[in-house]
C-alpha positions, 0 to 999 in steps of 0.5 A, a space after each residue: 504750075 502755080 496754084 492761080 493756074 491750077 484752079 484757072 485751068 479747072 475753071 475753064 474746064 468746068 465752063 467748057 463742060 457746061 458749054 458743050 452740054 448746054 449747046 446740045 440743049 437749047 431752051 424749048 419752044 414752050 420754055 423749060 416749065 412748060 416742057 418738063 411739066 407736060 413731058 412728066 404728065 403733070 396738068 395745069 391743074 396739078 401743078 398749081 395745086 402743087 405750087 399753090 398758085 392760081 391757074 393765071 399765075 401758072 400761066 403768067 410764069 410760063 410765059 414770062 419764062 419764054 420771055 426771059 423776064 422770070 426771076 430765079 427764085 420763081 423759076 426754082 420754086 416752080 421747078 421744086 413744085 413740079 419735082 424738079 431741080 433748077 440748073 443755070 449756067 452763065 457761059 461765053 456767047 455763041 457756044 464758044 469755049 473759054 479758050 475761044 472767047 479769050 483768043 477772041 478778045 485778046 485778037 481784038 485787043 491786039 489788033 486795036 493796039 496795033 492800029 494805033 502803032 501802024 497809024 503812027 508808023 504810017 504818019 512817019 512814012 514807015 508802013 507795015 505790011 499786011 503780013 507783018 501786021 498779021 504776024 504781030 497780031 498773032 504773036 501779041 494775041 498769044 502773048 496777051 492769052 499767056 499774060 491775062 492782063 487786068 485791062 483785057 476786057 477794057 476798050 483800048 485807048 490811044 494814050 499819045 
C-alpha cells in the first residue's frame, strides 16, 4: 500500500474514532465551561478568582460559549483556570464517518455528472433506463471514492 494511502487510512481512523466519541457526548445545554465548573463544584466566585476575571466577564464567557461566539484562546484559558484541558475536533456533519461523507459526496458528483450525460442522451433519443442509470451512478461513485480526484468537492459543471 503506498505511503499516501497508509497515511490517509490512519487519518480516517482518527476522524472516525472522534466522530464515534463526540456523537456520544453532545454539548450540554449549559455549555462545557458551566457544566464542568458546576460538576467540579467550583463556584462562580472561585472560577473568577482562578481566571482573574470579573463576575460579569465569567457569565459573558459562559454565555458566549453557549452561543458559539467564544474564541478558542479564551475557552482554553478558562478551561485551564478550572484545571481542565480543551479538546476540539472538526468532524464530518451529522455524525457520519469519513467513508460515509466521501460516499455521499462521490454519489452526488456521480449523479450530477450522469445527469448531464443523460440530458445529452435524451436529446439524441437515446434515453437510459432508471435501473441502468442507478447502476452507472453506483459504479461511478465507487470509482470516484477509489480515485479521490482533486475536484471531488467542487461543483459539477456542464462543459458542453
